[in-house]
All heavy atoms as an XYZ file, in Angstrom:
1011
protein
N      74.099    192.288    147.651
C      75.367    192.174    148.303
C      76.410    193.098    147.755
O      77.115    193.793    148.446
C      75.843    190.774    148.213
C      77.149    190.478    148.980
S      77.529    188.715    148.724
C      79.153    188.730    149.538
N      76.479    193.123    146.378
C      77.474    193.980    145.781
C      77.108    195.506    145.996
O      78.020    196.248    146.243
C      77.563    193.751    144.237
C      78.358    194.749    143.446
C      78.001    192.322    144.004
N      75.860    195.762    146.071
C      75.462    197.201    146.199
C      75.534    197.642    147.628
O      75.878    198.859    147.881
C      74.028    197.360    145.675
C      73.387    198.638    145.931
C      73.758    199.653    144.824
N      72.815    200.732    144.879
C      73.228    201.974    145.024
N      74.442    202.330    145.015
N      72.337    202.950    144.990
N      75.274    196.844    148.671
C      75.249    197.293    150.092
C      76.381    196.625    150.845
O      77.147    197.449    151.620
C      73.952    196.822    150.559
C      72.735    197.589    149.970
C      71.399    197.194    150.434
O      71.328    196.446    151.443
O      70.401    197.572    149.695
N      76.542    195.292    150.829
C      77.503    194.700    151.810
C      78.908    194.940    151.395
O      79.755    195.334    152.327
C      77.223    193.224    151.827
C      75.907    192.904    152.502
C      75.575    191.416    152.519
O      76.517    190.548    152.546
O      74.408    191.052    152.461
N      79.289    194.752    150.148
C      80.746    195.006    149.813
C      81.211    196.487    150.087
O      82.198    196.668    150.692
C      80.998    194.548    148.356
C      82.373    194.952    147.892
C      80.790    193.099    148.230
N      80.378    197.524    149.647
C      80.867    198.858    149.953
C      81.031    199.071    151.476
O      81.868    199.749    151.968
C      79.850    199.674    149.287
C      79.242    198.908    148.209
C      79.308    197.535    148.715
N      80.037    198.613    152.199
C      80.114    198.757    153.667
C      81.381    198.071    154.285
O      82.060    198.740    155.065
C      78.818    198.236    154.338
O      77.746    198.917    153.811
C      78.867    198.283    155.856
N      81.574    196.860    153.815
C      82.790    196.111    154.268
C      84.057    196.882    153.985
O      84.981    196.971    154.777
C      82.818    194.759    153.589
C      83.911    193.860    154.070
C      83.808    192.923    155.083
C      85.186    193.720    153.502
N      85.004    192.248    155.157
C      85.880    192.753    154.191
C      85.903    194.424    152.514
C      87.249    192.490    153.984
C      87.158    194.119    152.218
C      87.813    193.087    152.918
N      84.131    197.523    152.656
C      85.304    198.244    152.375
C      85.420    199.510    153.182
O      86.510    199.855    153.608
C      85.272    198.640    150.811
S      85.442    197.126    149.829
N      84.310    200.215    153.329
C      84.408    201.429    154.057
C      84.828    201.268    155.609
O      85.694    201.992    156.097
C      83.014    202.170    154.085
N      84.484    200.113    156.158
C      84.878    199.805    157.547
C      86.345    199.553    157.645
O      86.906    199.644    158.684
C      84.029    198.627    158.033
C      82.603    198.892    158.356
C      81.911    197.729    159.006
N      80.519    198.091    159.216
C      79.589    197.174    159.101
N      79.788    195.857    158.906
N      78.340    197.589    159.408
N      86.983    199.226    156.528
C      88.374    198.938    156.467
C      89.237    200.084    155.959
O      90.343    199.940    155.645
C      88.676    197.690    155.753
C      88.210    196.404    156.565
C      87.808    195.233    155.702
N      87.419    194.143    156.531
C      86.230    193.987    157.128
N      85.286    194.939    156.906
N      85.844    192.928    157.839
N      88.504    201.194    155.818
C      89.219    202.463    155.431
C      89.350    202.683    153.922
O      90.074    203.653    153.558
N      88.647    201.887    153.222
C      88.748    202.143    151.671
C      87.702    203.168    151.350
O      86.622    203.337    151.963
C      88.395    200.899    150.857
C      89.533    199.901    151.082
C      89.304    198.782    151.988
C      90.705    199.931    150.365
C      90.361    197.791    152.129
C      91.751    198.957    150.561
C      91.511    197.900    151.412
N      87.935    204.013    150.341
C      86.949    204.907    149.812
C      85.836    204.223    148.918
O      86.111    203.845    147.830
C      87.580    205.968    148.935
C      86.697    207.065    148.407
O      85.505    206.958    148.640
O      87.212    207.952    147.828
N      84.690    203.975    149.598
C      83.715    203.214    148.833
C      82.755    204.147    148.036
O      81.766    203.660    147.415
C      82.745    202.467    149.916
O      82.170    203.463    150.796
N      83.242    205.349    147.765
C      82.488    206.212    146.846
C      83.070    206.061    145.446
O      82.562    206.538    144.415
C      82.643    207.647    147.288
O      83.919    208.134    147.024
N      84.218    205.344    145.256
C      84.830    205.110    143.945
C      84.758    203.595    143.711
O      85.636    202.797    144.163
C      86.253    205.725    143.886
C      86.320    207.182    143.981
C      87.738    207.728    143.642
N      88.770    206.930    144.187
C      89.467    207.224    145.356
N      89.078    208.257    146.103
N      90.500    206.560    145.752
N      83.816    203.141    142.899
C      83.584    201.723    142.627
C      83.463    201.476    141.160
O      83.007    202.271    140.433
C      82.322    201.250    143.310
C      82.279    201.475    144.886
C      80.765    201.184    145.319
C      83.136    200.486    145.502
N      83.968    200.306    140.761
C      83.912    199.898    139.452
C      83.605    198.364    139.492
O      83.839    197.680    140.457
C      85.150    200.111    138.640
N      83.105    197.816    138.281
C      82.874    196.358    138.239
C      83.444    195.879    136.924
O      83.684    196.619    135.995
C      81.362    196.018    138.288
C      80.727    196.266    139.562
C      80.640    196.664    137.104
N      83.841    194.556    136.942
C      84.368    193.894    135.745
C      83.978    192.414    135.822
O      83.744    191.944    136.939
C      85.827    194.089    135.638
C      86.636    193.367    136.610
C      86.924    193.858    137.892
C      87.137    192.146    136.559
N      87.677    192.901    138.574
C      87.865    191.849    137.799
C      87.214    191.081    135.526
C      88.512    190.679    137.992
C      87.879    189.926    135.842
C      88.489    189.717    137.042
N      83.921    191.825    134.672
C      83.681    190.382    134.722
C      83.807    189.842    133.302
O      83.821    190.608    132.260
N      83.892    188.557    133.215
C      84.016    187.887    131.841
C      82.848    186.971    131.659
O      82.261    186.434    132.656
C      85.360    187.207    131.708
C      85.577    186.079    132.726
C      85.138    184.878    132.790
C      86.537    186.208    133.735
N      85.629    184.132    133.862
C      86.449    184.884    134.503
C      87.364    187.181    134.252
C      87.253    184.695    135.609
C      88.078    186.899    135.332
C      87.975    185.706    136.042
N      82.405    186.719    130.513
C      81.357    185.834    130.076
C      80.028    186.210    130.870
O      79.625    187.390    130.802
C      81.694    184.359    130.353
O      80.817    183.593    129.649
N      79.533    185.350    131.592
C      78.262    185.712    132.342
C      78.545    186.778    133.389
O      77.674    187.583    133.744
C      77.624    184.465    132.972
C      76.817    183.616    132.058
S      75.483    184.496    131.143
C      74.432    184.948    132.441
N      79.759    186.701    133.910
C      80.117    187.831    134.856
C      80.213    189.191    134.193
O      79.863    190.297    134.797
N      80.561    189.234    132.925
C      80.534    190.483    132.113
C      79.169    190.931    131.962
O      78.799    192.160    132.066
N      78.206    190.019    131.647
C      76.779    190.228    131.557
C      76.327    190.946    132.843
O      75.686    191.949    132.872
C      75.968    189.018    131.163
C      74.464    189.197    131.230
C      73.793    189.418    130.088
C      73.819    189.068    132.463
C      72.482    189.522    130.049
C      72.430    189.186    132.405
C      71.732    189.426    131.219
N      76.693    190.256    133.943
C      76.309    190.698    135.287
C      76.929    192.096    135.672
O      76.249    192.884    136.215
N      78.107    192.384    135.230
C      78.642    193.710    135.541
C      77.947    194.759    134.757
O      77.560    195.799    135.387
C      80.236    193.718    135.106
N      77.597    194.531    133.582
C      76.862    195.515    132.725
C      75.384    195.674    133.302
O      74.859    196.778    133.419
C      76.808    195.057    131.257
C      78.140    195.122    130.551
C      78.125    194.345    129.293
C      78.680    196.516    130.469
N      74.737    194.513    133.698
C      73.414    194.630    134.281
C      73.498    195.348    135.580
O      72.494    196.190    135.846
C      72.897    193.180    134.457
C      71.396    193.159    134.829
C      70.502    193.771    133.787
C      71.023    191.653    135.051
N      74.404    195.138    136.404
C      74.610    195.933    137.611
C      74.661    197.369    137.375
O      74.022    198.243    138.051
C      75.730    195.418    138.479
C      75.905    196.072    139.883
C      74.852    195.673    140.779
C      77.282    195.691    140.369
N      75.498    197.781    136.449
C      75.675    199.216    136.019
C      74.359    199.818    135.466
O      74.025    200.955    135.832
C      76.753    199.355    134.995
N      73.548    198.929    134.876
C      72.294    199.468    134.376
C      71.251    199.520    135.532
O      70.378    200.430    135.599
C      71.687    198.507    133.305
C      72.453    198.593    132.020
C      71.930    197.542    130.991
O      71.000    196.681    131.298
O      72.349    197.617    129.889
N      71.387    198.658    136.434
C      70.362    198.668    137.551
C      70.522    199.750    138.533
O      69.546    200.314    139.022
C      70.472    197.283    138.349
O      70.240    196.145    137.425
C      69.491    197.167    139.465
N      71.784    200.273    138.657
C      72.167    201.408    139.455
C      72.768    202.516    138.665
O      74.035    202.601    138.720
C      72.926    200.956    140.698
C      72.247    199.951    141.510
C      72.626    198.570    141.384
C      71.209    200.322    142.392
C      72.006    197.570    142.212
C      70.511    199.269    143.161
C      70.937    198.000    143.044
O      70.284    197.024    143.773
N      72.100    203.153    137.746
C      72.758    204.101    136.912
C      73.640    205.149    137.624
O      73.271    205.655    138.689
C      71.633    204.779    136.236
C      70.514    203.850    136.321
C      70.709    203.105    137.636
N      74.859    205.320    137.054
C      75.784    206.396    137.576
C      76.293    206.033    138.920
O      77.036    206.948    139.544
C      75.133    207.764    137.481
C      74.785    208.182    136.067
C      74.203    209.539    135.959
C      73.773    209.803    134.615
N      72.994    210.959    134.517
N      76.102    204.803    139.535
C      76.639    204.423    140.748
C      78.076    204.084    140.651
O      78.902    204.340    141.571
C      75.871    203.343    141.298
C      76.372    202.779    142.604
C      76.548    203.323    143.785
C      76.714    201.322    142.725
N      77.054    202.455    144.737
C      77.162    201.267    144.111
C      76.750    200.164    141.986
C      77.571    199.984    144.674
C      77.130    199.011    142.517
C      77.636    198.886    143.862
N      78.513    203.505    139.536
C      79.825    203.009    139.294
C      80.679    204.040    138.483
O      80.113    204.730    137.608
C      79.740    201.644    138.549
C      79.024    200.615    139.332
C      78.658    199.440    138.361
C      79.894    200.116    140.495
N      81.964    203.990    138.755
C      82.874    204.830    138.007
C      83.167    204.240    136.602
O      83.531    204.864    135.599
C      84.247    204.988    138.701
C      84.086    205.721    139.994
C      84.043    207.240    139.790
N      83.948    207.914    141.099
C      84.754    208.649    141.635
N      85.990    208.807    141.065
N      84.591    209.216    142.799
N      82.949    202.908    136.486
C      83.166    202.189    135.200
C      82.633    200.768    135.250
O      82.606    200.147    136.344
C      84.729    202.119    134.855
C      84.983    201.525    133.622
S      86.752    201.474    133.201
C      86.672    200.643    131.696
N      82.291    200.254    134.128
C      81.960    198.800    133.966
C      82.794    198.241    132.838
O      82.754    198.832    131.717
C      80.445    198.665    133.628
N      83.496    197.175    133.107
C      84.394    196.581    132.144
C      83.899    195.082    132.001
O      83.573    194.376    132.946
C      85.806    196.550    132.600
N      83.768    194.668    130.718
C      83.318    193.381    130.401
C      84.220    192.694    129.332
O      84.386    193.225    128.276
C      81.846    193.328    129.939
N      84.648    191.460    129.643
C      85.376    190.694    128.684
C      84.525    189.583    128.181
O      83.980    188.762    128.924
C      86.571    189.951    129.322
C      87.367    190.837    130.380
C      87.892    190.220    131.431
C      87.542    192.235    130.176
C      88.654    190.986    132.342
C      88.270    192.881    131.118
C      88.810    192.338    132.133
N      84.293    189.601    126.823
C      83.475    188.644    126.163
C      82.071    188.413    126.919
O      81.723    187.327    127.266
C      84.100    187.246    126.119
O      85.413    187.347    125.615
N      81.390    189.556    127.266
C      80.125    189.341    127.889
C      79.165    188.532    127.142
O      78.994    188.642    125.968
C      79.633    190.803    128.132
C      80.262    191.579    127.001
C      81.588    190.897    126.786
N      78.499    187.640    127.925
C      77.515    186.762    127.261
C      76.203    187.488    127.114
O      75.123    187.361    127.750
C      77.308    185.459    128.224
N      76.222    188.258    126.066
C      74.982    189.136    125.699
C      74.491    188.729    124.436
O      75.155    188.123    123.599
C      75.424    190.667    125.800
C      75.754    191.157    127.095
C      76.487    190.966    124.717
N      73.176    189.114    124.204
C      72.555    188.821    122.952
C      71.453    189.854    122.742
O      70.813    190.263    123.776
C      72.071    187.481    122.689
O      71.064    187.108    123.645
N      71.197    190.326    121.551
C      70.068    191.258    121.362
C      68.767    190.792    121.984
O      68.395    189.630    121.786
C      70.022    191.421    119.843
C      71.395    191.135    119.388
C      71.910    190.027    120.307
N      68.140    191.663    122.628
C      66.889    191.359    123.265
C      66.973    190.957    124.719
O      66.001    190.839    125.392
N      68.227    190.631    125.231
C      68.315    190.277    126.632
C      68.274    191.553    127.512
O      68.170    192.714    126.993
C      69.674    189.505    126.820
C      70.930    190.276    126.679
O      70.894    191.564    126.751
O      72.018    189.676    126.469
N      68.371    191.360    128.830
C      68.247    192.527    129.757
C      69.278    193.538    129.623
O      68.987    194.697    129.754
C      68.319    191.900    131.212
N      70.530    193.205    129.223
C      71.570    194.136    129.004
C      71.178    195.021    127.742
O      71.263    196.304    127.908
C      72.905    193.562    128.834
C      74.020    194.562    128.392
C      73.383    192.900    130.194
N      70.797    194.462    126.672
C      70.418    195.177    125.526
C      69.218    196.053    125.718
O      69.182    197.225    125.300
C      70.228    194.262    124.302
C      71.428    194.012    123.490
C      72.380    192.954    123.743
C      71.666    194.851    122.388
C      73.412    192.738    122.994
C      72.850    194.624    121.532
C      73.641    193.605    121.900
N      68.131    195.526    126.404
C      66.950    196.325    126.633
C      67.186    197.408    127.590
O      66.471    198.442    127.523
C      65.799    195.444    127.057
O      66.157    194.786    128.274
C      65.440    194.405    126.006
N      68.164    197.371    128.472
C      68.475    198.447    129.452
C      69.663    199.290    129.041
O      70.102    200.087    129.960
N      70.136    199.173    127.929
C      71.400    199.853    127.567
C      71.341    201.305    127.663
O      72.366    201.926    128.050
C      71.803    199.428    126.079
C      70.898    200.115    125.070
C      73.290    199.645    125.850
N      70.289    201.872    127.529
C      70.124    203.381    127.694
C      70.484    203.807    129.089
O      70.973    204.995    129.373
C      68.766    203.998    127.308
C      68.575    203.944    125.897
O      69.571    203.915    125.052
O      67.395    203.963    125.374
N      70.329    202.955    130.122
C      70.694    203.260    131.443
C      72.207    203.349    131.739
O      72.602    203.802    132.782
C      70.078    202.210    132.415
C      68.556    202.233    132.439
C      68.022    201.192    133.212
C      66.505    201.102    133.141
N      65.937    199.884    133.734
N      72.928    202.972    130.706
C      74.443    203.115    130.942
C      75.002    204.495    130.534
O      76.110    204.759    130.677
C      75.164    202.087    130.031
C      74.999    200.581    130.478
C      75.465    199.653    129.331
C      75.689    200.371    131.792
N      74.113    205.372    130.121
C      74.558    206.767    129.878
C      75.117    207.342    131.149
O      74.588    207.241    132.294
C      73.286    207.629    129.422
C      73.747    209.019    129.062
C      72.664    209.904    128.507
N      71.935    209.317    127.319
C      72.476    209.285    126.141
N      73.662    209.845    125.866
N      71.750    208.737    125.096
N      76.365    207.899    131.016
C      76.996    208.461    132.173
C      77.975    207.428    132.915
O      78.728    207.893    133.749
N      77.893    206.215    132.511
C      78.819    205.236    133.102
C      79.823    204.731    132.015
O      79.423    204.164    131.039
C      78.090    203.955    133.590
O      77.193    204.410    134.622
C      79.100    202.934    134.206
N      81.135    204.989    132.158
C      82.102    204.556    131.091
C      82.082    203.065    130.990
O      82.049    202.361    132.014
C      83.409    205.130    131.661
C      83.038    206.206    132.614
C      81.740    205.879    133.198
N      82.063    202.586    129.770
C      82.039    201.115    129.577
C      83.242    200.758    128.756
O      83.527    201.380    127.741
C      80.688    200.737    128.855
C      80.726    199.198    128.488
C      79.474    200.988    129.639
N      83.945    199.604    129.151
C      84.935    199.061    128.346
C      84.527    197.625    127.921
O      83.904    196.928    128.687
N      84.689    197.291    126.659
C      84.426    195.957    126.096
C      85.582    195.330    125.439
O      86.210    195.934    124.602
C      83.205    196.075    125.148
C      81.857    196.650    125.657
C      80.959    196.922    124.499
C      81.290    195.692    126.655
N      85.759    194.076    125.735
C      86.811    193.345    125.086
C      86.207    191.992    124.592
O      85.552    191.375    125.344
C      87.985    193.045    126.024
C      88.770    194.286    126.460
C      89.951    194.640    125.943
C      88.467    195.149    127.416
N      90.366    195.814    126.628
C      89.421    196.135    127.529
C      87.353    195.360    128.351
C      89.416    197.245    128.506
C      87.305    196.399    129.126
C      88.332    197.363    129.204
N      86.642    191.534    123.350
C      86.090    190.320    122.978
C      87.016    189.723    121.906
O      87.514    190.438    120.998
C      84.740    190.386    122.343
S      83.821    188.730    122.207
N      87.273    188.505    121.966
C      88.215    187.826    120.930
C      87.474    187.692    119.673
O      86.336    187.422    119.539
N      88.327    187.783    118.576
C      87.699    187.637    117.169
C      87.250    186.260    116.934
O      86.474    186.050    115.972
C      88.779    188.132    116.133
C      88.906    189.594    116.182
C      89.637    190.070    114.921
N      91.013    189.893    114.964
C      92.052    190.813    115.259
N      91.625    192.008    115.605
N      93.212    190.467    115.235
N      87.655    185.250    117.595
C      87.189    183.869    117.397
C      86.162    183.513    118.443
O      85.789    182.344    118.510
C      88.352    182.872    117.440
C      89.370    182.945    116.286
C      90.286    184.210    116.366
O      90.676    184.607    117.428
N      90.617    184.786    115.177
N      85.665    184.443    119.151
C      84.620    184.169    120.301
C      83.254    184.179    119.494
O      82.973    185.056    118.761
C      84.713    185.279    121.299
C      83.934    185.047    122.517
O      82.753    184.664    122.365
O      84.546    185.265    123.546
N      82.433    183.280    119.948
C      81.122    183.139    119.333
C      80.215    184.378    119.753
O      79.233    184.619    119.134
C      80.373    181.869    119.831
C      80.960    180.654    119.176
O      81.585    180.767    118.036
N      80.862    179.555    119.741
N      80.599    185.093    120.879
C      79.881    186.297    121.238
C      80.298    187.574    120.525
O      79.729    188.654    120.685
C      79.994    186.493    122.750
C      79.105    185.622    123.648
C      79.783    184.582    124.334
C      77.741    185.600    123.626
C      79.052    183.709    125.120
C      77.042    184.751    124.385
C      77.727    183.779    125.202
N      81.347    187.523    119.644
C      81.861    188.760    119.112
C      80.841    189.626    118.376
O      80.701    190.824    118.588
C      83.079    188.425    118.180
C      83.638    189.691    117.433
C      84.313    190.597    118.413
C      84.713    189.140    116.338
N      80.045    188.916    117.539
C      79.063    189.738    116.774
C      78.102    190.411    117.749
O      77.806    191.694    117.558
C      78.210    188.708    115.894
C      77.077    189.361    115.128
C      76.365    188.280    114.348
C      74.972    188.790    114.011
N      74.092    187.692    113.523
N      77.641    189.822    118.851
C      76.719    190.389    119.706
C      77.353    191.494    120.579
O      76.784    192.513    120.924
C      76.052    189.443    120.623
C      75.092    188.497    119.791
O      74.621    188.956    118.717
O      74.850    187.351    120.234
N      78.636    191.257    120.982
C      79.390    192.296    121.742
C      79.601    193.511    120.915
O      79.433    194.649    121.341
C      80.725    191.681    122.304
C      81.500    192.759    123.068
C      80.383    190.492    123.241
N      79.897    193.310    119.660
C      80.124    194.485    118.685
C      78.720    195.270    118.637
O      78.690    196.422    118.575
C      80.619    194.077    117.393
C      82.092    193.785    117.448
C      82.630    193.406    116.067
N      83.969    193.559    115.998
C      84.707    193.171    114.974
N      84.170    192.681    113.894
N      86.035    193.313    115.038
N      77.611    194.449    118.492
C      76.304    195.093    118.419
C      76.033    195.868    119.680
O      75.447    197.031    119.637
C      75.242    194.026    118.177
N      76.389    195.383    120.832
C      76.183    196.092    122.095
C      77.070    197.368    122.108
O      76.597    198.424    122.525
C      76.648    195.183    123.290
C      76.552    195.858    124.696
C      75.095    196.235    124.967
C      77.135    195.022    125.776
N      78.280    197.319    121.588
C      79.061    198.551    121.544
C      78.444    199.584    120.674
O      78.486    200.785    121.069
C      80.499    198.158    120.954
N      77.800    199.177    119.638
C      77.118    200.204    118.785
C      75.850    200.677    119.431
O      75.405    201.796    119.201
C      76.770    199.524    117.443
C      77.954    199.307    116.507
C      77.628    198.839    115.141
N      76.872    197.667    115.083
C      77.313    196.420    115.023
N      78.557    196.227    115.023
N      76.509    195.304    115.011
N      75.224    199.875    120.315
C      73.969    200.209    120.949
C      74.100    201.111    122.176
O      73.223    201.699    122.609
C      73.144    198.963    121.339
N      75.313    201.177    122.740
C      75.573    201.990    123.853
C      75.160    203.459    123.645
O      75.311    203.956    122.558
C      77.005    202.014    124.302
C      77.474    200.679    124.908
C      79.016    200.654    125.023
C      76.896    200.337    126.257
N      74.591    204.051    124.659
C      74.165    205.460    124.437
C      75.348    206.445    124.253
O      75.145    207.571    123.745
C      73.309    205.832    125.690
C      73.920    204.812    126.699
C      74.211    203.651    125.968
N      76.535    206.052    124.663
C      77.748    206.794    124.489
C      78.808    205.863    123.995
O      78.774    204.640    124.358
C      78.184    207.457    125.844
C      77.206    208.357    126.394
C      77.397    208.733    127.897
O      77.873    207.888    128.594
O      77.036    209.883    128.162
N      79.753    206.310    123.272
C      80.814    205.447    122.730
C      81.565    204.765    123.936
O      81.814    205.495    124.906
C      81.741    206.232    121.913
C      82.704    205.447    121.012
C      83.459    206.312    120.073
O      82.850    207.273    119.526
O      84.646    205.910    119.872
N      81.936    203.490    123.835
C      82.606    202.893    124.969
C      84.053    203.618    125.033
O      84.600    203.958    124.110
C      82.782    201.456    124.501
C      82.440    201.397    123.046
C      81.659    202.617    122.782
N      84.459    203.607    126.323
C      85.820    204.165    126.508
C      86.929    203.272    125.945
O      88.018    203.657    125.604
C      86.167    204.412    128.050
C      85.241    205.513    128.538
C      85.990    203.142    128.888
N      86.602    202.013    125.809
C      87.351    201.047    125.093
C      86.533    199.928    124.387
O      85.728    199.390    125.104
C      88.481    200.394    125.989
C      89.403    199.499    125.312
C      90.648    199.987    124.752
N      91.634    200.257    125.817
C      91.987    201.460    126.237
N      91.362    202.508    125.696
N      92.848    201.591    127.230
N      86.776    199.609    123.249
C      86.129    198.497    122.580
C      87.289    197.784    121.733
O      87.753    198.349    120.830
C      85.023    198.991    121.626
N      87.770    196.675    122.226
C      88.920    196.065    121.675
C      88.576    194.668    121.215
O      87.971    193.840    121.940
C      90.005    195.957    122.656
N      88.955    194.340    119.979
C      88.717    193.042    119.331
C      90.119    192.547    118.882
O      90.765    193.040    117.936
C      87.794    193.085    118.171
C      86.736    194.204    118.282
C      86.659    195.245    117.565
C      85.719    194.362    119.284
N      85.542    196.107    117.917
C      85.026    195.510    119.066
C      85.387    193.598    120.378
C      83.908    195.973    119.852
C      84.281    194.043    121.168
C      83.554    195.189    120.889
N      90.541    191.532    119.510
C      91.887    190.889    119.150
C      91.686    189.437    118.929
O      90.696    188.925    119.366
C      92.905    191.132    120.254
N      92.702    188.755    118.398
C      92.589    187.326    118.234
C      92.369    186.618    119.648
O      93.047    187.087    120.672
C      93.895    186.793    117.587
C      93.944    187.051    116.096
O      92.809    187.191    115.521
O      95.009    187.045    115.542
N      91.509    185.697    119.703
C      91.237    185.015    120.846
C      89.914    184.396    120.930
O      89.033    184.738    120.156
N      89.776    183.435    121.789
C      88.528    182.683    121.970
C      87.935    183.120    123.282
O      88.325    183.946    123.995
C      88.846    181.173    121.899
C      89.444    180.734    120.594
C      89.410    179.317    120.445
N      89.981    178.843    119.176
C      89.319    179.002    117.971
N      88.127    179.409    117.960
N      89.924    178.568    116.865
N      86.838    182.447    123.689
C      86.086    182.554    124.924
C      86.656    181.764    126.044
O      86.171    180.701    126.418
C      84.547    182.220    124.699
C      83.648    182.730    125.611
N      83.085    184.003    125.620
C      83.198    182.161    126.767
C      82.343    184.139    126.652
N      82.350    183.047    127.348
N      87.859    182.230    126.419
C      88.650    181.418    127.466
C      89.671    182.297    128.169
O      89.890    183.437    127.828
C      89.338    180.209    126.800
C      90.304    180.583    125.753
O      90.963    181.625    125.757
N      90.443    179.702    124.735
N      90.172    181.704    129.190
C      91.145    182.431    130.099
C      92.467    182.824    129.261
O      93.068    183.766    129.599
C      91.486    181.626    131.292
C      90.362    181.541    132.270
C      89.705    180.455    132.386
C      89.980    182.722    132.986
C      88.542    180.360    133.303
C      88.910    182.628    133.890
C      88.227    181.472    134.011
N      92.840    182.018    128.284
C      93.934    182.370    127.403
C      93.758    183.762    126.853
O      94.693    184.579    126.855
N      92.588    183.993    126.309
C      92.278    185.383    125.800
C      92.151    186.427    126.878
O      92.774    187.438    126.831
C      91.011    185.334    124.867
C      90.592    186.740    124.526
C      91.338    187.490    123.589
C      89.523    187.249    125.092
C      90.889    188.911    123.345
C      89.162    188.615    124.881
C      89.876    189.395    123.940
O      89.542    190.653    123.616
N      91.329    186.087    127.826
C      90.984    187.066    128.893
C      92.327    187.463    129.613
O      92.412    188.696    129.931
C      89.983    186.537    129.884
C      88.655    186.264    129.294
C      88.130    187.001    128.193
C      87.809    185.179    129.524
N      86.890    186.356    127.871
C      86.748    185.225    128.534
C      87.871    184.083    130.414
C      85.676    184.360    128.625
C      86.785    183.206    130.391
C      85.742    183.303    129.541
N      93.219    186.625    129.804
C      94.431    187.064    130.390
C      95.286    187.992    129.663
O      96.030    188.817    130.196
N      95.131    188.071    128.349
C      95.822    189.001    127.533
C      95.186    190.450    127.635
O      95.892    191.395    127.354
C      95.797    188.603    125.953
O      94.549    188.609    125.492
C      96.460    187.247    125.845
N      93.920    190.570    127.932
C      93.275    191.797    128.027
C      93.148    192.400    129.425
O      92.880    193.603    129.618
C      91.914    191.863    127.339
C      92.115    191.499    125.847
C      90.893    190.927    128.003
N      93.354    191.621    130.480
C      93.250    192.078    131.828
C      94.213    193.263    132.117
O      93.701    194.249    132.728
C      93.515    190.953    132.772
C      92.248    190.015    132.852
C      93.859    191.439    134.235
C      92.433    188.752    133.712
N      95.412    193.290    131.688
C      96.249    194.461    132.005
C      95.654    195.753    131.413
O      95.580    196.810    132.107
C      97.650    194.157    131.350
C      97.666    192.654    131.362
C      96.268    192.237    131.100
N      95.180    195.781    130.176
C      94.572    196.974    129.606
C      93.275    197.298    130.414
O      93.133    198.466    130.698
C      94.269    196.617    128.173
C      93.614    197.831    127.447
O      94.104    199.026    127.623
O      92.624    197.694    126.676
N      92.473    196.349    130.651
C      91.224    196.625    131.426
C      91.496    197.169    132.795
O      90.907    198.155    133.205
C      90.351    195.300    131.544
N      92.460    196.588    133.507
C      92.678    197.025    134.869
C      93.357    198.381    134.913
O      93.111    199.159    135.789
C      93.540    196.019    135.591
C      92.681    194.769    136.164
C      91.390    194.613    135.666
C      93.247    193.854    137.004
C      90.615    193.547    136.091
C      92.503    192.815    137.407
C      91.166    192.629    136.977
N      94.163    198.748    133.924
C      94.721    200.052    133.762
C      93.593    201.138    133.596
O      93.572    202.190    134.218
C      95.731    200.113    132.626
N      92.688    200.737    132.762
C      91.528    201.678    132.477
C      90.613    201.813    133.721
O      90.247    202.935    134.108
C      90.653    201.042    131.385
C      89.815    202.041    130.495
C      90.631    203.110    129.879
C      89.022    201.236    129.478
N      90.370    200.654    134.420
C      89.658    200.701    135.686
C      90.331    201.536    136.729
O      89.763    202.327    137.503
C      89.349    199.326    136.186
C      88.304    198.621    135.244
C      88.744    199.352    137.586
C      88.100    197.131    135.505
N      91.654    201.249    136.811
C      92.496    202.040    137.852
C      92.451    203.491    137.597
O      92.308    204.272    138.524
N      92.461    203.928    136.371
C      92.386    205.315    136.035
C      90.934    205.831    136.444
O      90.891    207.099    137.005
C      92.686    205.580    134.591
N      90.024    205.110    136.251
C      88.631    205.602    136.616
C      88.453    205.651    138.152
O      87.659    206.531    138.586
C      87.576    204.617    136.066
N      89.225    204.880    138.891
C      89.051    204.865    140.281
C      90.038    205.793    140.975
O      89.814    206.009    142.223
C      89.236    203.415    140.820
C      88.144    202.376    140.438
C      88.554    200.988    140.974
C      86.785    202.729    140.918
N      91.061    206.320    140.332
C      91.957    207.213    140.996
C      91.345    208.465    141.448
O      90.524    209.022    140.759
C      93.094    207.498    139.924
O      93.797    206.342    139.549
N      91.678    208.824    142.631
C      91.124    210.074    143.145
C      91.608    211.271    142.338
O      92.690    211.212    141.714
C      91.593    210.223    144.571
C      92.781    209.210    144.646
C      92.688    208.286    143.556
N      90.843    212.339    142.215
C      91.186    213.502    141.499
C      92.510    214.093    142.089
O      92.740    214.063    143.324
C      90.091    214.438    141.566
C      89.135    213.877    142.624
C      89.604    212.539    142.950
N      93.376    214.663    141.177
C      94.594    215.233    141.695
C      94.323    216.638    142.072
O      93.544    217.306    141.487
C      95.659    215.262    140.580
C      96.071    213.921    140.065
C      97.153    213.942    139.129
N      97.513    212.533    138.747
C      98.633    212.319    138.183
N      99.538    213.218    137.854
N      98.933    211.010    137.944
N      94.940    216.927    143.237
C      94.631    218.311    143.833
C      95.825    219.212    143.607
O      96.907    218.758    143.299
C      94.336    218.198    145.347
O      95.376    217.592    145.964
C      93.000    217.526    145.500
């Protein structure tokens, strides 16, 4: 659906479906990263807040497929996933465009504080080239 139906729906409404990005938190962050790995270089960026990842899972084993896709990672310092998200940042084939660790837990209180930074980064990645 994300790969075929959503871009088609957007294109029919006049949106440029050649510039796409994904983002998500927790399991959605895992899914955003997995989608970027499943379709290498299809997305302009993948952003994940506190992604529910752990060494040996599908995201870690496919991490090399993220080469060429900018990745942003955010995780709270009091989040139980912090250790694994930091390990993922180190495992990426290219340095993340953003890796931010601030005070916060695995909840909307924390994610709400990082959304402006993440969306600014995503917006820049989706902006058409200046002519």
